[in-house]
C-alpha positions in Angstrom: 0.0 0.0 0.0 1.7 3.2 -1.2 -1.1 5.8 -1.0 -1.4 8.0 2.1 -4.3 7.6 4.6 -7.1 10.0 3.8 -9.5 11.5 6.3 -12.6 13.7 5.9 -13.7 15.8 8.8 -17.3 16.7 8.2 -18.5 20.2 8.2 -21.4 20.9 10.5 -24.8 21.1 8.8 -27.0 23.9 10.0 -30.2 25.6 9.0 -28.1 28.2 7.1 -26.1 25.6 5.1 -29.0 23.2 4.3 -30.9 25.3 1.9 -33.2 22.8 0.3 -34.3 19.2 0.6 -37.2 17.0 -0.6 -37.1 14.9 2.7 -40.0 16.0 4.9 -39.7 16.8 8.6 -43.1 15.6 9.9 -42.1 12.8 12.2 -44.2 14.1 15.1 -46.1 17.3 16.1 -44.0 20.4 16.8 -43.6 21.0 20.5 -46.0 23.6 22.0 -45.7 24.9 25.6 -49.5 25.2 26.0 -50.4 21.6 24.9 -50.8 18.9 27.5 -48.9 15.7 26.6 -49.5 12.2 27.8 -47.1 9.5 28.7 -44.9 8.4 25.7 -46.2 11.3 23.5 -43.5 12.5 21.1 -42.7 16.0 19.8 -40.2 17.7 17.6 -38.1 20.8 18.4 -34.9 22.1 16.8 -34.7 19.0 14.5 -34.8 16.6 17.6 -37.4 14.3 18.8 -38.4 14.2 22.5 -40.7 11.7 24.3 -42.8 12.6 27.4 -42.0 10.6 30.5 -45.2 11.5 32.4 -48.9 12.1 31.8 -50.2 15.7 32.3 -47.0 17.1 30.8 -47.6 20.8 30.0 -45.2 23.7 29.9 -42.2 21.7 30.8 -39.0 22.7 29.0 -37.6 20.0 26.7 -33.9 20.3 27.3 -33.9 21.3 31.0 -36.7 19.1 32.5 -35.2 15.5 32.4 -38.0 14.2 34.7 -40.5 15.1 32.1 -38.8 14.7 28.7 -36.1 12.5 27.2 -34.3 13.2 23.9 -34.9 10.3 21.5 -32.7 11.4 18.6 -32.7 13.5 15.5 -35.7 13.8 13.1 -35.6 11.7 9.9 -34.4 14.6 7.8 -31.5 15.4 10.1 -30.6 11.8 11.2 -27.8 11.5 8.6 -26.1 14.6 10.0 -25.9 13.7 13.7 -22.5 12.2 13.2 -23.7 8.8 14.2 -24.0 5.6 12.2 -26.6 4.1 14.5 -29.3 6.4 13.1 -30.2 6.7 9.5 -32.3 9.0 7.2 -35.0 7.1 5.3 -35.4 8.4 1.8 -38.0 7.8 -0.9 -37.5 6.8 -4.5 -36.1 10.1 -5.5 -34.9 12.6 -2.8 -32.3 15.3 -2.7 -30.4 17.6 -0.4 -28.8 20.9 -1.3 -26.2 22.8 0.7 -24.4 26.1 0.6 -21.3 25.3 2.8 -19.7 28.8 2.3 -16.3 27.2 2.1 -14.4 25.0 -0.3 -15.5 21.2 -0.3 -13.6 18.7 -2.2 -14.9 15.4 -0.8 -18.3 13.8 -0.1 -19.0 10.5 1.7 -22.2 8.5 2.2 -21.9 5.9 4.9 -24.4 3.0 5.8 -26.1 3.0 2.4 -29.0 0.7 2.2 -31.2 0.3 -0.9 -29.9 3.3 -3.0 -29.5 2.7 -6.7 -27.7 5.9 -7.7 -26.3 8.9 -6.1 -25.6 12.0 -8.2 -23.4 14.8 -6.9 -23.4 18.3 -8.5 -21.7 21.5 -7.6 -22.9 24.8 -9.2 -20.9 28.0 -8.8 -22.8 31.3 -9.2 -20.1 32.6 -11.6 -18.9 29.6 -13.5 -22.1 27.4 -13.6 -22.0 23.6 -13.1 -18.4 22.7 -12.2 -19.0 19.1 -11.2 -21.6 16.5 -12.1 -20.9 12.8 -11.4 -23.3 9.9 -10.9 -22.4 6.8 -8.9 -24.1 3.5 -9.6 -24.8 1.5 -6.5 -26.5 -1.5 -7.9 -25.8 -4.8 -6.2 -22.9 -6.8 -7.6 -21.8 -10.4 -7.3 -19.6 -11.2 -4.3 -16.7 -12.4 -6.5 -15.6 -12.5 -10.1 -16.7 -15.9 -11.4 -19.4 -17.4 -13.5 -20.8 -19.3 -10.5 -21.1 -16.1 -8.4 -22.8 -14.3 -11.3 -25.5 -16.8 -11.5 -25.9 -18.3 -8.0 -24.2 -16.3 -5.3 -26.2 -13.5 -3.5 -25.3 -10.1 -4.6 -24.0 -7.4 -2.2 -24.8 -3.7 -2.4 -22.1 -1.0 -1.9 -22.7 0.4 1.5 -20.0 3.2 1.3 -19.5 5.9 -1.3 -16.7 8.4 -1.4 -16.3 11.1 -4.1 -13.0 12.9 -3.5 -12.4 14.7 -6.7 -14.7 17.7 -6.3 -13.2 21.1 -7.4 -12.6 23.7 -4.7 -15.2 26.4 -5.3 -16.0 28.2 -1.9 -19.3 29.7 -3.2 -20.6 26.7 -4.9 -24.0 25.0 -4.2 -23.6 21.3 -3.4 -26.6 19.1 -4.5 -27.0 15.4 -3.8 -29.7 13.4 -5.5 -30.5 9.8 -4.4 -32.6 7.3 -6.3 -33.9 3.9 -5.3 -36.6 1.4 -6.2 -38.6 2.2 -3.1 -37.5 3.3 0.3 -33.8 3.4 1.2 -31.7 4.8 3.9 -28.3 6.5 4.6 -26.6 6.3 8.0 -24.3 9.4 7.6 -23.5 12.0 5.1 -20.0 13.6 5.3 -18.7 16.5 3.3 -15.7 18.7 3.8 -12.0 19.0 2.9 -10.1 15.8 2.5 -6.7 15.7 4.3 -3.9 13.2 3.8 -1.7 11.7 6.5 1.7 10.3 5.8 3.5 9.4 2.7 2.0 6.0 2.3 0.2 3.2 4.4 2.5 0.3 5.3 1.6 -3.3 4.6 0.3 -5.1 7.7 -2.9 -3.1 8.4 -4.8 -4.7 11.2 -8.5 -5.0 10.7 -11.1 -6.4 13.1 -14.5 -6.1 14.7 -15.4 -5.4 18.4 -18.6 -7.4 19.0 -20.8 -6.1 21.9 -23.3 -9.1 21.6 -24.1 -10.9 24.8 -22.9 -14.5 25.1 -23.9 -16.4 28.2 -24.7 -19.9 29.4 -27.8 -20.6 31.5 -28.2 -23.0 34.4 -28.6 -25.9 32.1 -25.4 -25.2 30.1 -27.3 -23.8 27.0 -25.6 -21.0 25.2 -27.7 -17.9 25.0 -26.6 -15.4 22.2 -28.1 -11.9 22.0 -26.9 -10.1 19.0 -26.0 -6.4 19.7 -24.1 -3.7 17.9 -20.5 -4.1 16.7 -17.8 -1.6 15.7 -15.0 -1.9 13.2 -11.4 -1.5 14.4 -8.5 -0.6 12.1 -4.8 0.1 12.9 -3.0 1.9 10.2 0.9 2.1 10.1 2.5 4.7 7.8 5.7 6.7 7.2 5.6 10.3 7.9 8.0 13.0 6.6 9.4 15.0 9.4 8.7 18.3 7.7 5.1 17.4 8.0 5.3 16.1 11.6 4.0 19.3 13.3 1.1 19.7 10.8 0.1 16.0 11.3 0.3 16.2 15.1 -1.9 19.4 15.1 -4.3 17.8 12.6 -4.9 14.7 14.7 -5.1 16.7 18.0 -7.9 18.8 16.4 -9.8 15.6 15.4 -9.8 14.0 18.8 -13.2 12.6 19.9 -14.6 13.6 16.5 -16.3 11.2 14.1 -14.5 11.4 10.7 -14.4 9.3 7.5 -11.1 7.4 7.4 -10.2 6.0 4.0 -7.3 3.6 3.7 -8.0 2.3 0.2 -10.0 3.0 -2.9 -10.3 -0.6 -3.8 -11.0 -2.2 -0.5 -14.1 -0.8 1.2 -13.3 -2.7 4.4 -10.3 -0.4 4.9 -12.6 2.6 5.2 -14.4 3.4 8.4 -16.6 6.2 9.9 -15.4 6.7 13.4 -12.8 8.2 15.7 -9.1 7.5 16.5 -8.6 5.9 19.9 -4.9 6.4 19.9 -2.1 7.6 17.7 1.7 7.5 18.2 4.5 9.1 16.3 8.0 7.5 16.6 10.6 10.0 15.4 13.0 7.3 14.2 15.0 8.9 11.5 16.4 12.2 10.5 14.0 12.7 7.6 11.2 10.3 8.4 9.2 9.0 11.3 6.8 6.1 11.9 3.2 6.8 12.8 0.5 4.4 14.0 -3.2 5.3 14.2 -5.9 3.1 15.9 -9.3 3.9 14.5 -12.6 2.7 16.0 -15.8 2.7 14.0 -19.1 4.0 15.4 -21.6 1.3 16.3 
């Protein structure tokens, strides 16, 4: 592996940057301070969903009255922007999002794709017009390249899409169109500036899964398996030029406890993960080069 590690730290999506979308926000009624809510009633406020914990709930503040309200999560429209892969935005056969980031964006990533057929990404600059227009085909493909797999093996769909060749136009409008044969979902949408780390990833990348399922034996010796969430773990080793050491150290320090899209290879999707680094170490081993190791943990 000779290409450097790439990472996309997503820009925050706000009411100001999300300028248009066809995905409705009508999950539940909008919260009203004069309405009386019953037990388990749900409301929306500031793109979040809250559930009532008691009957006769009236005039209680959503964010500051934990005995009365509990935050459930983001609304469907905003679920893909909450920087979590456990929640997903459900989209219909043809939905779109349109953004005005106000800064240069050169990479877009969709994580946790389920059921999409195509994704079209366009950038339109107010002065130069359409400066980028690419469509990715996400149809399911055979699991391997053979005649037997083509006819008999189950087909797998691409669950991750990264487009990292967008031109840098700070004033451009970014539009993402998604099509499917029915309902589909996207776990996270990440866009921002792609950064590279190191001069090249070394061979020997360690890839694994942390399983949080429950595995117990009852009084009769039977094994009880309860499937729960899991997270991907990847350890990247790479060589780092010493004249980039300070910049790399500051970049990683800025990304601590922050979900990012880490891309280790274009050809192997398993070497890309949406998550955070749990540890990084730089060994200043030589006069011109250093060795760097990064442990990345995917979100459940």
